[in-house]
N, C-alpha and C positions, 0 to 999 in steps of 0.2 A: 588511399583515402577513405575509399567508399565503404569497408567494413568499419573504417571509424567513428565516419556518419552514420552508418548503421547501428554500434555499438552506441551513439549518445543517442541513436532516436528510443534505444530499447532502456535506456536512464531514462530517458524522459518518462514510456508508457511506466515502468517500471514507477516513479515515482509519483505519476498520475492513479496509477490503483490504489499506491497507499493513501495516496488523500482522498481517495474513495472509499476505502476500506476503514477509514478512519470518521468521512462525514457524511459517505453515501446515504444512511437511514434517512437523513434529512430530506435526500432528496422523496422521500416517500410522502411526506407532506403536499406533495405537489402531485408525482403520479402515481397510480398503483398499483403498477409493474414492476415502482423500483425497487419493493422488497425483494422481489422473485431473482432479480441479478446481484443485488445488495449482500443479501443473507449469506451466502454460496462465497463471497467472495469474501466477507465478513470472517467466517470459517475458518477459510484458507489463513489469512491473515493471521487469527489469532492463533493457530496452530503452528503457520512459524514462531512466531513469539512464544509461545506459552509451552511447545512439545520443539524448539528447534529443528523444522525442515527445512529442508535446503530449498529457496526458492529456483523454478527453471528460468526465469530473467537475470539472476543472477550467474547464470550458470551460460547462458545468452549470449550474455554482452562480455565475459572472460572470454568468452571461447572468439567472441567478434575482434576482441581487442587483443588478443593473442595473435591470432589471423592479422589483423593490419600492424603489427610488428609492435603495438604500444606496449610501455614494459614499466608503466605505473596511469598515474591519471593526473598527472602534469599536462600544462598548455593550454589548458581554454575554460571557458564560462560554466562549459559542465563540467569537466574534473574540480574546476574550482567554487563553484558556489552548489550543486545539485546532488553529486555522488557525498561528497559527508553529510548529507542529512540522510542518505540514506544506507551507508554504511558508515556511520560514527566509530573513531577508531576506540573512542572514552566505552564502547558498549561493554557490556559483562552479560554473563546470563543473570544474574539477578533485574538487572534493571532492564532486559527482553521480557522476564517474570511478571518484574510491575509495567511495562506497556502492555502487555498483553493482558492481565486483570484492567489497567485504565479501556484500554479497545472492549474490553466485556463488558463490563457498566456504562461506559458512554454511551455503546450501542442500545443496552436493554433500556435505560431513560430513556436516548431515541423513540424505540421501539414503543417503549410502556406508555410515551405520551401516544403516538397514533392509534394504539391500542386504547384509549380512553375516549380522542378526538372520535376514532369510528364507532364508539358505542355510542355516543352522543351525536350522531352524526353530522361533526361537523368537517368534517376531511372528506376529500375531495367531489 
């Protein structure tokens, strides 16, 4: 039971990281330090999508699930609702490439807006 709870916790952290990678640039509108944390995360997330890097959180979660004796993702809230968002069955390499491109464009737009505001002294 303990390892399953840890695996669920890793899945939740994984989901939170994905949300941060996608939308974390918006935090820079509020806090100056946010790009220093978000930019490396966004580069990593983009690399995972565009170049097929394997996320260590996935490896950790799968290891914890195996140790807990879980054969799959059935039985709980995490498995029912959160994990399909992180690991969709229908994802293909082409979809991953598209997601990576969207991630790059979204963050470029966010950081461009921040840069423009910074130049006009309206940010922070």
